[in-house]
N, C-alpha and C positions, 0 to 999 in steps of 0.2 A: 525565796530569793532566786533559786535556780529558774523557777517558772518566769519570774520577771525578766531575767536576763535573756531567756529563750524568746520571749515575746519581743524584747527590744531588738534582738538580732533579726528575727523575722520581719519586723517593721522596717529595719534599715535596708533589708533586701527588697521589700515590696515597694517602698516609696519611689525609688528610681523607675521601677517598671510602670507604676501607676501614673507617674508624673511625666512619662515620656510623651513627646508630642505626637499627634496624629500624622499620618503620611502627608508630606508637603506636596499636594497635587496643585497644579496650575489651575487657576480659575477657568471654568468652562472647558477644560481639556477633555478630549475624547480619544479613545482608541478604537479603530475600525479594522476588522479582520474579515478574511474570506476563507471559508472552509469548503474544500472539495471533497465529495463523498460519492459512494455508489450505493444504491438501495440494496444490493446483494452482498454488501460488505459488513460482516458482524462487528468488526472493530470500529467501523464508522458509526454504527448505532450505539456502541459503548460510549464513544466520545459525545455524541449528540444527546443521548438519553441519560447517561450517568455522570459524566465528568464535566460537561460544559454548564449545565444548569446551576450547580453551586457557584461556579466562577462568575456566571452572569449575575446571579443574585448578590454576590459579594460586591461587585463593582457598579451595579445598577445601570443607569443610563449613560454611565461613563464608558461602557464597553458595548460596541455594536458588532454583531457577527452575522454575515449573510452566508447562505450555503448555496453551492452550485453542484448539481448532479452531473458528475463527469461521465455517466453512462448514456447521456443523451447526446445527440449530434452537436447542439450548440454548446452544452457543457463540456463535451470532450474537446471542442476547439478552444474554448477558454482555458481549459487545463493545459493543453499543448502550448498555447500562447504564454501561459505563466511559466512553464518549464523552460521555454526559450528565453523569456525576458530575464529570468533569474539564473540562467545557465545551470540548471539543476543537474548534477551528475546522475548517471543511470541508477546507481545503487540507492539514490534518495527518491526515486520515482515510486509512486503508489499512493493510494488513499487509505485512511483519511489524511489529508494534507491541509494544514492551516497556514495561510500567509498573513503575516502581520508585520507591516513595515518592510524591512529588509530581511526578515527572518522567515524561514520555512520550517515548520514543525511537522514531522511525519510520524504516524502511528499512534495507537491508543495509550502508549506509555509516555512518549515525548510531549504530546500536546498538553495533557493535564499537569505534567511535572514542570514544564517551563513557561507556560502561558501566563500564570499569575505574576511572576517576576517581571516578565516583559511588559505587561500592562502597567504594573507599578512604575517601572522606569519610564515608560512612555507618557504616563500622566504627569509624572514629575518634570519631564522634559517639555511639556506643552502639548502633547497629544501625538497620535499616529494616524495618518490619513489612510484612505483606501489604497491598495496596491497600485503603483503607477504603471499599470499595463493597459494600453489603449483599449483593447477589446473588452476588458473587464469594466473599464470606466464607461464605455458605451453601453454595455449591458446593464449597468447600474442606472444609467440615465434613462434607458428605455423602460426600465421597470419602475421608474419614479423614485428611485432611491437617491438620486442626485439632483441638484438644481444648479445649473451653470450661473456663474456670476461674472461680472466684467473682469478682464485680465488686469493684473497690476502692472506697474512699470517693469520693463525688462530687468532693470538692475535690482529690483526688490524681490523678484521671483526666485524661490529656492530651486535647487536642481535635483532634489531627491524626494521621494514620497515616504513619509513615515520612518525615516531613519532614526535610530536611537544610538547616540554616540557612546562608545565605550562598551557596548554590549558584546560579550565574548561569544564567539561561534557564529557571528552573523556572516551573511554573504558579503556584506561590505561593512566593516567595523567603524567607518567614519563617513562623514558627508562627502569627503573627497571620493571615497570608493563608491558611495551610493550615487554619485553623479553619473555613473555609467549606465544607470537604469534608464529605460526609455521614458520619454515624457508623454504623459497621457493627455488627451484632449477630449472635450465634450462639446458638440456643436451648440452654439447659442441660438436664441430665437431668431436672430437675424442671419443665421448661417455662418457666423464667425466661429473660429475655433478658440476656445478659452482653455488655457493650461489648467490642468487639475493636478497640481503637484504640491509638495511641501507638507509640513505637519504643524500642528498647533493652531490656535485661534487666529493668529495673524497670517500664517502661511497658507492655511487651508483654502482652496479655491473651489471646493465642492461641499455643499451642506445638505443634510437630510431634509426632505420636504416636511414641513411641520404637519404633525398628525399622521405621518407615515408609520409603517410597521416597525421602524427602527427607533421609536421614541421611548421604549421601555424594555426592561429585561424580560418581561413575560412574553414578548413577541420578538425578541432580538434575533432568534434563529429563523430568518426569512429566506425561503428558497426562491431565487429568482429564475429557476428553471423548472418550477413545479408543474407548469402546464405544458412542458415540452414533450413531444412524442418520443418514445424509446427509439434507440438507434436500430437500424436494420442489421442483418448479418453482414451485408456488404460494407456498411459504414463501420461496423466494429472491426472487420478485417483490415480496412484501409487505415485504421489508426496506427498500425505498425506493419506495413506490407512486407517488410523484410523478415522480422521476427515471426509473424504469422505465416509467411510463406514457408519458412523452415519447419514450422509446426505441421503444415499440410504435407510436406515431403515426408516427415517422420510418420504421420498418420498413414500415408499410403504404404510405407514400409511395414508398419505394424499389421495392417490388414493383409498384406502379401505374406508375411510370416505366419499369420494365423491360418490363412488358406492352405499354405504349404504343410503346416504341421497337422492340420485336421485331415487332410487328404492322404498324407504320407505316413501317418502313425501306424496304420494297420498293415503296412507292407513289410512282410518278414523277409527282407533281403538286405544285403550290405548297403550302407549309406555313408561310407567313410567313417573315420574315427576322429573324435575330438580329444584334445589333450586332457589327461585325468585331472589336472589342476584348474581347468577353465571354469567349471561351474562354481567351485568354492571361491575362486578369485573374484568372479563377477558378483557373487553373493556378498562378499566383504565390501567391495566398492559400492554396491547398491545400498547396503545397510548404512554406509557412511553418508551417502547422499540423502537417504530417507531420514537419517538422524538429524542432519542439518535442516531439512525441510520441517521436521517435527519441532525443532527448536524455534524456528521462525514463526510457525503457525501457533504454537502454544504461548510464546512470550509476546507476540506482536512486534518483534524486532524487525528492522529493515534487512532485507536479504542482499547479499552481494550478487548482482545479476550478470556481470560481465558485459560484453559488447553487443549482445543480441537479446531482444525481448525486454519484458517488464515484469520481473519476478514478483515484486511487491504487490502489484495489482492482482495477480493470480493468487498469491499466498493469503491475501487479505479478503478474498472474495468468499461468498457463502459456499462455493463449490470446494473450498479447501477444508470443509468440515462436513462429515456425514452424520445424519440423524441429529444434527444440532449440537453434538458433543464430541464426536470422534474425528480428530484431525486426520486428513488423508495421509500425511507424512507418517503418523504413528501406525496407520494401517499398513503402509508400505514397509515400515521397519519390521512389523510383525510378520508380514509375508516373506521377507527375506530370511528372517529367523527360521520360519517353518521350512523353507526350501533348503536351508543349510542343514537342518536336522534330517530331512528326507534324503539329502545327498549322503549323509553319514550312514543312513540305513541301507542305501544301495551298495555300500562297500563293506557290509558286515552281515553275519548271520547266514542262514540257509539260502539256497538258490531261490526258493519260493518267496522268502522274505525280501530278498534283493529285487526280485521282479516286481513285487508289490510296491516297494519303495520307489522303483523307477517309474511305475505307472502313476503313483501319487505325485511324484515330483513333476512329471509331465503335466498332469491335470492342474497342479498349482500354478505352473508357468503359463498354461493356457488361460486360466482365470486372470492372472496378473497382466498378461499381454492384452486381453480383451478389455479389462478395466482401464489400463493405460491408454488404449485407443479411444475409449469413451472420454477420458479426461483431456486427451490431446485434441479431440474434436471440439470440446468446450472452449478451449483457449482462443483460437482465432475467430470462431463464429458466434460465441455466446458471451465470453468475457471480454474479448477484444484485445487480449494481451497474451504473451507467451512467456513461459517460465523455462529457462534453460536447464534448471535443476530437474524439473519434471520431464523434459525431453530426454535428459541424460538417463534418468531412471527408466523411462520407457524403452530406450534403446538397449539398456542392460538386460531388462526382463525379456525382451525379444530375442536377444542372443542366447540367454539361458534356455528359452523355449526351443530354439534351434538345436542346442546341444542335448537337451532332454529328449527331443524327438529322435535324434540319432541314437541315443542310448536305448530308447524304447524299442526301436527297430532292431537293434542288436540283441536285446533281451528276447524279443519274439523269435528272432532267428535261432538263438541258442536253445530256446524252449522247444522249437520245432525239431531241431537236430537231436535233442535229447529224447 
């Protein structure tokens, strides 16, 4: 009797679930998205190799995603155009970045977590077209991904591309807000400009070419910049001349401090005095900065970058990880911890122990400054972006080296006098 009741209860719970209707997708609706990536970004590869394939398989040919390599000159310009068109705040800049309708998803956590729901809502609303950014539309047309069609009457043309009404957290939560997005055009065969705006089968003014690489999930990740040449050092620097210029100034300062420390450390003569609290204070501040960088690198979260530079591009690059597993921020945190311990050693024990601690503290600061100089060089000339947190840490370690050099010279002077 009890078994019968239990089965009846289970059946009453399962029937509504089994009888629930399938998702109400509009007929022939499609969602089209653009993913910006960098080949040196491990989080980008996580998205493309691990997270997107199951999503593409789930939605089949209803979801089309093309990729753009932001590390190439053309891809970098398209990425900058996207940032301008969507008025992306500095703290949201960086790759991987996926644009779908009026939504911008950034990072290897946000993209897989939010994309499926956006696609569901977009399909139910009639579809989401390619981002309404003119240069991206032209790039899609040049690569054969778009086919221009005659423009509809002005009164029937929608004013936004791929907007999903009622979507929380969107750059424009309604079509009224989305109307501020720029209108994209693709030149027709006769040289006329045809608007490529709107979403859904009725509103879409750009269709994939039949038989193109976007017709199935197995080839949905098409890179329209695959054949582009990599950017030169000058082109990478010019992506952000202000931020990268600051990095060059810091790099010059780091090299100057290194030269001064290496040539002056052996001089056993007075070199002024540093406040006793300076090194531990700098170590504490540096550890806080390195701890935040470690959090960003380990979790893939977006960094708060401030008014200068593009921290997320730096933190999500392959240079943010050593040997494929050790985040640079974690290494910096360990380095500050070691210097803090060595400073304690310089203040306790015998005179010989204090001198040894002073020498080791100086050597650790030399290594940290040299490594910071290497990373600072990579930012403007290899990565093409600057991280203000990295520059802050570099300046802190350089000041620690200066203080450690003064203490080393004082220790040598006292040893000579003794």
